[in-house]
C-alpha positions as CSV (number, residue, x, y, z in Angstrom):
1,M,103.3,12.9,119.4
2,K,103.6,16.3,117.6
3,L,102.1,17.2,114.3
4,F,104.2,19.1,111.8
5,A,103.5,20.8,108.5
6,T,106.0,19.9,105.8
7,A,108.8,22.5,105.4
8,Y,111.6,23.3,103.0
9,L,114.9,23.2,105.0
10,P,112.8,24.0,108.1
11,P,113.7,26.6,110.7
12,V,115.6,25.8,113.9
13,Q,112.3,26.0,115.8
14,W,110.8,23.2,113.6
15,F,113.9,21.0,114.1
16,A,114.2,21.7,117.8
17,H,110.7,20.3,118.4
18,F,111.3,17.4,115.9
19,A,114.6,16.4,117.6
20,A,112.7,16.2,121.0
21,E,110.3,13.6,119.7
22,R,110.7,9.8,119.4
23,H,108.1,9.8,116.6
24,A,106.4,12.6,114.7
25,L,103.5,13.1,112.2
26,I,103.8,15.2,109.1
27,E,100.6,16.4,107.6
28,Q,100.1,15.4,103.9
29,H,96.4,16.0,103.4
30,E,96.1,19.8,104.2
31,H,95.6,22.4,101.4
32,Y,98.6,24.4,100.5
33,L,99.0,27.7,102.3
34,K,101.0,30.6,100.9
35,Q,103.7,32.5,102.7
36,T,104.6,29.6,105.0
37,Y,107.7,27.4,105.4
38,R,106.1,24.7,103.3
39,N,108.0,25.9,100.2
40,R,110.1,28.6,101.8
41,C,113.2,28.9,104.0
42,I,115.2,31.9,105.4
43,I,119.0,32.0,105.4
44,A,121.5,34.6,106.5
45,G,123.0,36.6,103.6
46,P,125.8,39.2,103.9
47,D,123.2,42.0,104.2
48,G,120.6,40.2,106.3
49,P,117.9,37.5,106.1
50,V,117.3,36.1,102.6
51,D,114.0,34.3,101.6
52,L,114.3,31.4,99.3
53,S,111.0,30.1,97.8
54,I,110.3,27.1,95.7
55,P,107.9,27.7,92.8
56,L,105.0,25.3,92.5
57,E,103.1,24.1,89.5
58,K,99.5,25.4,89.4
59,A,97.0,23.2,91.1
60,S,93.4,23.2,92.1
61,S,92.7,25.3,95.2
62,H,91.5,22.0,96.8
63,A,94.8,20.1,96.0
64,E,96.4,18.4,99.0
65,I,100.0,19.2,99.8
66,R,101.0,15.7,98.9
67,D,99.9,16.3,95.3
68,L,101.8,19.5,94.7
69,R,104.6,19.4,92.1
70,I,107.6,21.7,92.0
71,S,108.1,23.9,89.0
72,D,111.4,24.6,87.4
73,H,110.3,28.1,86.7
74,G,113.0,30.8,87.0
75,H,115.9,28.4,87.4
76,W,115.2,28.4,91.1
77,R,117.6,25.5,91.8
78,H,120.5,27.4,90.4
79,H,119.4,30.6,92.3
80,H,119.0,28.8,95.6
81,W,122.3,26.9,95.5
82,N,124.2,30.1,94.6
83,A,122.5,31.9,97.5
84,I,123.4,29.1,99.9
85,R,127.0,29.1,98.7
86,S,127.2,32.9,99.0
87,A,125.8,32.8,102.5
88,Y,127.7,29.8,103.9
89,G,130.8,29.3,101.7
90,H,133.0,30.6,104.5
91,S,131.2,28.9,107.3
92,P,133.1,26.3,109.3
93,F,131.3,23.2,108.0
94,F,130.0,24.2,104.5
95,E,132.7,22.3,102.6
96,Y,132.1,19.3,104.9
97,Y,128.4,19.1,104.0
98,A,128.1,20.8,100.6
99,D,128.4,17.6,98.6
100,D,125.4,16.2,100.5
101,F,123.2,19.0,99.6
102,A,124.4,19.9,96.1
103,P,122.6,17.0,94.3
104,F,119.2,18.4,95.4
105,Y,119.9,21.5,93.2
106,E,121.4,19.6,90.2
107,R,118.3,17.7,89.0
108,P,114.6,18.5,88.6
109,A,112.5,17.9,91.6
110,G,109.1,16.2,91.7
111,F,106.6,16.5,94.5
112,L,107.2,19.1,97.1
113,L,106.4,16.8,100.0
114,D,109.0,14.2,98.8
115,F,111.6,16.9,98.2
116,N,111.2,18.4,101.6
117,E,111.2,15.0,103.4
118,A,114.4,14.0,101.6
119,L,116.1,17.1,102.8
120,I,114.7,16.6,106.3
121,A,116.0,13.0,106.3
122,L,119.5,14.1,105.2
123,T,119.7,16.9,107.8
124,A,118.5,14.6,110.6
125,Q,121.2,12.1,109.6
126,L,123.9,14.7,109.6
127,L,122.8,16.0,113.0
128,D,122.4,12.5,114.4
129,I,118.7,13.0,115.1
130,D,117.0,9.6,115.4
131,T,113.4,10.8,115.4
132,T,111.2,8.7,113.1
133,W,108.1,10.0,111.4
134,E,105.2,9.1,109.2
135,R,102.7,11.0,107.1
136,T,99.1,11.4,108.3
137,S,96.6,8.9,107.0
138,E,93.9,11.6,106.9
139,F,93.6,15.3,107.5
140,I,93.8,15.9,111.2
141,A,91.2,18.6,112.2
142,L,91.7,19.4,115.9
143,P,88.5,20.2,117.9
144,D,87.0,23.7,118.0
145,P,87.7,25.1,121.5
146,K,84.3,26.8,121.4
147,R,82.5,23.5,121.1
148,Y,82.3,20.9,123.8
149,D,81.1,18.0,121.7
150,T,84.3,17.3,119.8
151,Q,87.3,15.3,120.9
152,P,91.0,15.6,120.0
153,H,92.5,13.3,117.5
154,E,93.6,10.1,119.2
155,A,97.2,10.7,118.3
156,V,97.5,14.4,118.6
157,E,96.4,16.9,121.3
158,A,95.8,20.5,120.4
159,S,99.0,21.6,122.2
160,A,101.0,19.3,120.0
161,D,99.8,20.8,116.7
162,L,102.7,22.8,115.3
163,R,101.2,23.3,111.8
164,T,100.4,27.0,112.2
165,L,102.5,27.8,115.3
166,I,105.7,27.4,113.3
167,S,105.3,30.0,110.6
168,P,107.1,33.1,109.1
169,R,103.8,34.9,109.7
170,R,104.0,34.3,113.5
171,P,106.8,35.4,115.8
172,Y,108.7,32.5,117.4
173,T,108.0,34.0,120.7
174,D,104.4,32.7,120.4
175,D,105.9,29.3,121.0
176,S,106.4,29.1,124.8
177,A,108.3,25.9,124.5
178,F,111.0,27.3,122.2
179,T,113.8,29.7,123.1
180,P,116.5,30.3,120.5
181,L,120.0,29.7,121.8
182,P,122.6,32.0,120.2
183,Y,125.4,30.2,118.3
184,Y,128.2,31.3,115.9
185,Q,127.1,32.8,112.6
186,V,129.3,34.0,109.8
187,F,127.9,37.5,109.6
188,Q,127.2,37.9,113.3
189,Q,129.7,40.7,113.8
190,R,127.9,42.8,111.1
191,L,124.3,41.7,111.6
192,G,124.1,40.5,115.2
193,F,122.7,37.1,115.9
194,L,119.7,36.2,113.7
195,P,117.4,33.7,115.4
196,N,115.4,30.9,114.0
197,L,116.8,30.7,110.5
198,S,116.8,27.6,108.3
199,I,118.4,24.5,109.9
200,I,121.2,24.7,107.4
201,D,122.4,27.9,109.1
202,L,122.9,25.9,112.3
203,L,124.4,22.9,110.5
204,F,126.9,24.8,108.4
205,N,128.0,27.0,111.3
206,M,128.0,24.5,114.1
207,G,128.3,21.1,112.5
208,P,127.6,18.1,114.8
209,E,127.3,20.4,117.8
210,G,124.0,21.7,116.3
211,L,122.2,18.9,118.0
212,L,123.2,20.2,121.4
213,V,121.9,23.6,120.4
214,L,118.5,22.1,119.3
215,H,118.1,20.2,122.6
216,K,118.8,23.4,124.6
217,C,116.2,25.4,122.6
218,I,113.2,23.3,124.0
219,G,112.3,23.9,127.6
């Protein structure tokens, strides 16, 4: 069983691992980390990759990820949806799926973890991914490799911990199990293929065939 950090419209790498599992764990007791996919996604704009970040309300430095609330600062919902429409309005499947995603950007959001999981559930449904998941019941601290008196968590081996492996701060090439499979992208002729973008890039460009791409990315 693999252990994932929560993510906002996760990258293809995240979903490729997720789709390969029958059941997964999502960490809810960790402390928030900046510059990660927890509240950030990357899409393909006309001029290249575009970062979209969800603002969060201020919380204690010891606040757990499950307790973090989304702020409405900067009209981010309006900004994100406009950026998504600009990036994918002419993609083959945008009109087919747009009405499913639009409501997420039309009403105030509450907790980050709930918001992320609702989008993950929707995307999994649209891609026909039948993986189930649950949140961790406690923070899972995997053993220190320099110590020999600690044991791995009963449900998760160190090799299955994806919380820090899948990160915009680490190249996806660090993940030996993941190889991005090129697929059609709207701006590919201008920009070349951009690997490991948000799952919505794959969904809006490939539709139901996106699941086949995900399966071929994991070796």
